[in-house]
C-alpha positions, 0 to 999 in steps of 0.5 A: 067717304070719297065721292066719285067723279063722274066717269063713263065707259062705252060697253057692248050690251046685247050687240049695242054700245051703251054708256055706263058709269065706270071707274078705274080701281087698280087697273081694273075698269069697274062698270055699273049696269042694269035696270032697277038693280044696278050691278057693279062688276069688273068690265069683261071679267071673264076675258081678263087674264087673271082672276081678281086677286084681292076682292076684299080690298077691291070691295072696300075701295068700291064702297069708298069711291061711292060707285053708283051700284047696288050690288058688287059681283065677282067670280073665282076662276077655274080651276080655283073652284072651292069657295074662298070668301065669306061673301054670299055666292051662287054657283056659276058654271062654264063648259070646259075641256081639259086641253093639255093633251089633244089625243086624250080629248080626241079619244074620249069623243063620241064616235059620231063627233070624230066622224064629223071632224073627219067629214069636214076635211073630206068635204073640202073644209080647210081650217087654219088660224087667220090674220085679222085683216080686211079679208077676214072682216069681209068674210065675217060680214058674210057670216053675220048677214046670212040670217037675221035670226040664230037659235030662235032669236034675233041675231045682234050682228045682222046687217052691221057695216064693215067699220062696226064689224072691224071695231067690235072684233078688234078686242084683245088683239094682243092675246087672241086668235082667229080660226077660220073654216073655209070652203073653196075660198069662202069663210063658212065658219069662224072661232075667236079665242081669247087667251087667259093665264091658263086657258083659251076661251071662245069669244065668238063661234059661228058658221053658215047654216047653208054649209051645215052638212060640212060640219065646220063647227066641229072642225073649228073646235077640234082645231082650237083644242089642238092650238090650246094643247100646243100652247100648253094651256090647261083648259079650253072654255066655251061659255057657260054649260047651262044658261039659267034654268035652260038645262035642256038646250040643244047647245048643251048636247052639242058641247057634251058631244064635243068633249066639254064638261060642266065646271062650277065655281062661286060667283059672289054678290055683295050689297052696296046699298039698302036696295041692294040688300033687299034685292039680294034677300028676294033674289032679284039681283040674279035677274027676273029669268032666274025666278021663272019656273023652267016650264014657263021659261021654255014656253016663253022661249018657244013663243019668242022663236015662233014670233021671230020666225013669223016676223021674218017671213012677213018682212021678206020681199015678194018673189020676183016673177020673170016675164018671158017675152012672147 
């Protein structure tokens, strides 16, 4: 058995750069991350152009190189959703639009969603593909710094400097597209889409809450579907449809109203160590949150949201009182 030389890679975990053990196997960067249970996986697997073509030989080489992980995981790629391997798996999912025809997608939308797309245009929102330049970086900073909290949790990118924003948004520039929503020259919404073999996948989408009435998010999604259709891509993907046990999140309803559907596919887990085998028997490899009942997870999520809001209010500076001369 071949011992692995010590190699490391810097990856982003929850908005922070973390150095983790890594090794390159047949042009795939395999990284190890996690706490007590170390998970080995292909770095940025969802953003790779193609799925893993030969996971059996990949797994054999991972074991041979003694990568310091307890469990190796990989997924099949939509639309290849029928299990093809004998390894243990769970069903993962994505939110997907069949983007081959923009008109078909548009006609299936609820009337309210179509009104929102039209409302954006009527209220002066201009949506276009934009170059990755200093002007866009400055606009992204304005989006990031609007609020330290989004969707009830701390926003990872709040307060970052321009150099960090440029570095973190420069991934996959050779096969990505930035779509900006502008109002009177101000960037009020952004969508970054990475191109895969047969799909466009959202890497980042956000808008300013102060311009919610102009519905920039709906306009961004409509433009991205149009771009995917014009490029002949089969799917347009917006992350997961359901995250963990949270089947009632507002984001699910937003995706549904914008024409996204849940597509499930197998995500495989293969033990590499005795600890990994034990963890899989106890389902610990899926993370602690997956073990919580839905009502407990929802209660914890609500508590976190309230705590974050209270913390934010306490940290706000006292209002300045203007003294008028007498």
